[in-house]
N, C-alpha and C positions, 0 to 999 in steps of 0.2 A: 461704502461711505456715500451718504446722500449729500449732493452738492446743491440741490435746489431747496429753497426755503421760502415759504409764502410771505414771510415777513420782510425778505430782502429782495425778492425777485423784481419788485417794481421800482427799486432804487438803484441808481448808478453810484459809482464810487464817489463822484463829485457831490451828488446830492447828500450822501451819507456824511461826508466831511462838512458840508454846510449845515446840516442838522446838528452835528456835533458842536460846531462853533457857536451856533445859536443857543444851544442848551448851556454851554459854558458861559457865554456872555450873560444870560439871564441869571444863572446861579451867582456869578460874580456881582452883578448889580444888586441882587437881593442881599448878598453878604455884605457888600460895601455900605448899603443903606442902613442895615442893622448895626454895622460896625460904627458908623457915624453917630447913630443914636446912643450906643453904649458909651462911646467916648464923651459925648456931650452930657449925658445924664449921670453915668457912673463915675467916669474919670474927671468930669467937670473941666474939660479942656476945650474951649470954644474954637480956638485957632486950629487945633489939630482936627477937630470934627469938621470944620469948614474945608480943610484941605482934602479930607477923604470924601466929603460930599461933592466937591468940585471934580475930583477924579471919577467918581461914580457917574456924574452927569455927563462929563466929556465922553466917557466910555460908552454910555447908553446912546447919547445923541449921535456920536460918530458912527456907531454900528447901525442905527436906524437909517442914517443917510446912505450908507454904502451897502446895506445887506443884500440888495438884489444884483449889484454889479461888481462887487469886490473880487479881486484876485486872491484866491485862497492862500497861495504861498506867501504873497506880500503881506497879507493881514496876519498870518501866523508869525512871520518874521518880526513884524512890528510889535506884536504882543509879547513875543519871547524876549525882545530887546527892552521894551519899556516897562513891562510888569516887574521884572527884578529891580528896576530903579525905584519904583514905588515901594516895593517890598523892602528895599534897603533903607528907605526913608522911615518906614514903620519900624523896622528892626532896630535902627539906630536909636529911635525914641524909647523903645521898650527893652533894649538889650540887657541892661543891668539886672532886670528883674524877671524877664520872660524870654528865654531863648526860643520858646515855642513859636514866636512870631516868624521864625525861619520857615515855618510850614507854608508861608505865602509863596515860596519859590519851589515847593515840592512838585507841582505839575509841570514845571518847565522842561526837564529832560524827557518826561513821559510824552508831552505834547510834541516835542521834536521827533520822538520815535514814531509817533502815529502819522504825522503830516509830512515829515522831511526825510532826507537820506541819512544814512547812519553817521556820516561825518559831522552832521549838524548836531546829533545827539552828544557827541564828544565835545564839540565847540561850545554848546550852550551849557553843558555840565561844567566845563571849565569856567565859563563866564559866571555862573552862580557861585561856584567855589571861590573865585576871586572876589565876588561881591561880599560873601560871608567874611572872608579875611579882611577886607576893607572895613566892614562894619565893626568887626572885633577890634581892629586897630584904632579906629576913630572913636569907639565907645569909651576908650580910656581917657580921652580928652574932653568928653562931654561934660559941660558945666551946668546945663539947664536942669531944672527940677523935673524928675520923672515920676510916674505913678508908683505907689507902694505895691508890693507883691500881692497883697490880698485883694487888690482892686482889679487885677488883670485876669482873674480866673474866668470870668464870663467872656471876655474878649478872646482869651486863649481857646476856649471851647468853640466859639464861633469860627475862628480861623481854622482850627483843626477840622471841624465838621465840614465846612464849605470846601476846603481844599481836598479832603478825602472824597467828597462827592464829585469834584471835578476830575480827580484821578480815576474814580470809578466810571465816569462817563467816557473818558478817553479810552480806557481798557474795553468798555462795552462796545463802543463804536469801532475800535480797532478790530475786534473779532468780526463784526459785521462787514467791515471793509475787506478783510481778508477772505471772508466767505464769498463776497461778491466777486473778488478777483479770481478765486478758484473756480467759481461757477462759470464765469465768462471764459476763462481759459479752457475749461472742460468742454463747454459748448462749441468753442471754436475748433478744438481738436476733434470732437466727436461728430459735429455736424456743420461743416464749413458752408453755410448757406448764404453768406454775403456775396455780393457781386465780385469782389476781389478774389475771394476764395474759390468761387465758382470758375472764374477765369483761369486761375492758377491750375485748378483741377482739370479743366478742359485742355489746357496746353500740355499738361503732363500726360493726359490720356492720348492725345494725338501723337506725342513722341513715343510713348511706350506701348500703345495699343492695348492697355489694360483698363478695364472698366472698374471704377473704384468700388462699386457695390458688390463686385464679385471677389474682392480681395479677402483673404483669410484674416483672422484677428492679428496674427503676427506681422503680416504684410502691411496692414493698416498702421500698426504701431511703428514699424520701420519707416513707412512713408511720412508719418507725422513728425518723427524726429529728424528725418532728412530735410523736411521743409524748415524746421526750426534751425537746423545747422546752416542752411542756405541763408537764412536771415542773419544769423550770427556772422557769417562770412561777409555779408554785405556791409555790416556796420564795422566789424573789426578790420577786415582786409581792404575792401574797396574804399571805405571812408577813412581808413587808417587810424582807427581809434587806438590801436596798439601803441601809437606814439605817445599817448598820454600815460605817464608813469602811474597816475592815480586812478586809472580806469579799472573798475572792479566788476565782478559779475552782478552786483546789485545795480550798478549804473546801467549795465547792459540789459538787465531785467526790466528796469524802468523804461528804457528806450523802446524795448520790444513789446512791453505790456504782457510779458510771459513770465510765469513763475521760474525763479532761478534753478529750482530742482529739475525742471524740464530741460533748461538750457544745459545744465551740467551733464545730464544723461545724454543729450544729443551730441555733446562734444566727446564724451567717452565712447559713444557708438561709432564715432568717426576716427578712432585710433589714438586719441589723446588721453593721457592719464587724468588730467584735470583741466579746469579753466586756466590755471596758472601755467601749466605745461603748454597748452595751446597758444596762449599769449606770448610766452617766451620763445616758442618756435617761430612765430611770426616776426618777433623782434630780431631774432638772430638772422633770419633770412634777409631782413632789411639791412642789418649790419653788413652782411656779406655782399649785398647789392651795392651799398655805398662804398665799400672797400674796393670792389671791382670797377666802379665807375669814376673814382676820384684818385687824384694824385696825392698819395699819403705824405709827400714832402710839403704839401701846401695846407693840409687840414690835419687836425689832431684826432687821435682815437677817441678822446673825450667828446668831441663834437659828434662823432659818428654814433657812439652808444647813447648819448643823451637825445640825439635826434631820432633814435629808434625806440625810445620809451624806457630806458634804464636810468634810474635816479642816482646810482653810485657805481664806481668802478669795481668795487668788490663784488657786488651783485652781478654785474655784467661778466666779470671774469669767471665767477662760479657757474653761471648759467651757460656761458659759451663752452666751458670745459665739459659740462654735463651733456650738452647736445652734440657737440662736434668732436668730443674726445681729444681735443687739443686746446691749448691756450690760445687766446687771440694773437699773441706774438708769434707763436709757432705756426699758426694758420697763415699769417701775413708772410712769414719767411718762406713757407712752402710755396707761396704764389710767386715769389720773386725769382727771376731767371738766374740760373746758376752761373 
């Protein structure tokens, strides 16, 4: 598999995301400008055309002001929050005759997938579903005159085409971003030429007496995953990320800037069945530590397992039994003096 590509080698992940955002903003601006013209000329609604024109101008002007200094995550969140509100306004106006206006919100979950963590994909998908439900409900009480069905064909075509282009851009840049991540991870693992990697390599060579250039392919592979696992231990154990019940391998991958497949393999090579197994072992060890250090007559078992990263007692009981082969109650009773 070739991880280098002349088209992406000169771009960082952040640059690609900014290019993607710029492309989407320009497509939106063109679409909104044409949309305003269609509403004014074909649908003959001056007020609605004015509203879409204002939205177009605000979007373009704001982006031009912040395009060199904006925070990517903040801008993406703002767009994913406010674009469905505008879409709801449009959908409510056309809902009786053109449900196709719902295409305005099609890029929302895709955008969340490309720019944000997985949990935001679910949150924003739920957000737009609630928006559709709201529009459907409010549309029943709409009393203003809306356009006839035969007049909305052109606007439907424009909305569908522009939003499909945006989705296409998101998927296109998502592939390029993934390629850059894979290339960066591959280069780091294959040729650790940065000062930090060189220092780590030097320290390891001093301790082990092994020169890295002389290692066999299997030894290099083992050392690579050993280094990854050491970084995992730093975040999960030393920084106690296991206490976060919502801490996932995706979050860990984001923090480490390493593909989660590499992380999963490193964890397996160190004796754990999976990332979940590794996290649960760490959590149970912390539970046992809290049990040993505290007077159980003064604190509850619920405090202990929630402080260790378990969100429910049923999950805690099941995991404890799997790892220790006894229930938490049996374990505590075994510790008590006879």
